[in-house]
Each structure stands twice: as C-alpha cells, then as structure tokens.
N, C-alpha and C positions, 0 to 999 in steps of 0.2 A: 504493500500500500504506500509506504513512504518512498520507495524507489519510483513509483509512478508519479508522485508529486514532483520530484526533482526533474523528471524528463518532460513534464508538461508545465513547467513553470512559465511565468510571463516572459522572462528574458533568459533564454537558454545560454549558459555560459560556454557551452562547447561550440558555439558559433565563432569560427575563426575571424570573420569580418568584424564581429563585435569586439573581440579581443584586440585586433589591430586598431580599431577605432578608439578604444580606451587608451591604448599606448600613444597614438598620435595626439589625442586630446590632452593626455598628461604631459607630453612634451611641449605642446602649445602653451599650456598653463604655466609650466615650469619656466619656459623662456620669458614670457611676459612678466610673470611675478618676479623673477630674478632681476630683470632689467629695471622694473619700476621700484623695487626695494633698493637697488643700488643707487638710482637717481635720487630717491627720497632721502637716502642717507647722505649723499654728497651735497644735497641742497639744504640739509638740516631741517627737513620737514618731518618732525616727529609724529605729529598727528596723522599725516598721510601714511607714514611708515606703519603705524599701528593699524590703521584702517585696511591698508593693502595686505598686511600680514594676516589679519583675522578673517576678512571676508573673501570668499572664493566666488568670483563672477565670471569664470571661464575666460579670463583675460580682458573682458570688456572694461572694467574699472581701471585696470592697469594701463590699457591703451589710452583711455581718456586722460589719466594722470600724466602719462609721458608726453603726449602730443599737445594737450590743451592746457593743462595746469603748469607743468614744467616747461612747456613750449620748446620741446626738443624736436630735432629732425631725425630722419632715418640715419643720416651720417653720424649723429651723436650716438645712436644705438650701436652702430658698427664699431665706433671708436672704443666702446666698452670692452669689446672682445679683441681689439687690435693689440698686438704685442709691440708695435713700434712706438706707442705712446709711453713716455717715461713718467712714472708716478713718483711723487714726492712723498717721503716718509715723515 
C-alpha cells in the first residue's frame, strides 16, 4: 500500500527532467544570491544583506537589488569573478 503511494505521488522524483530542472534552478539561485550578497557586503548594505540572505525568491529579488538598487551593470557582475582585478586587503 505504501509503495503504491510513492509511485503515484504528485511529483515523481524519479523523473530525470525534474531532477535536472532542480539542479539548474539551484545553480541559478546560487549564482544570483552569491552575487547580490557580495555586492550588498561591498556597498555596506546590511539590511539588504539580511533580506537577501533570508528570503528565497528564485533570484528575482537578487536581480532587482543588483541592477536597480545597487545600479550595477553586467560588466560589474563579470568583474566579481575576474581574476585580473587586484583586491585590497
């Protein structure tokens, strides 16, 4: 009886496309959350850092913060991952 419940569940976990979708979504969220938290820290935006850390909005709030609140460009995002930029300690 219990085995039948697992095979007829609303969202079957054995679906490879669903697993791939969750992996892609997770990477999407991780990328935008990491960028937004980095920028919030660099700009000393403590409230924004806390909001971005606590709430998960699938990257939407993070994108709004980066491009509209912090007024960053895509080149600024790429610069975060660039190894040519020398950081000061």
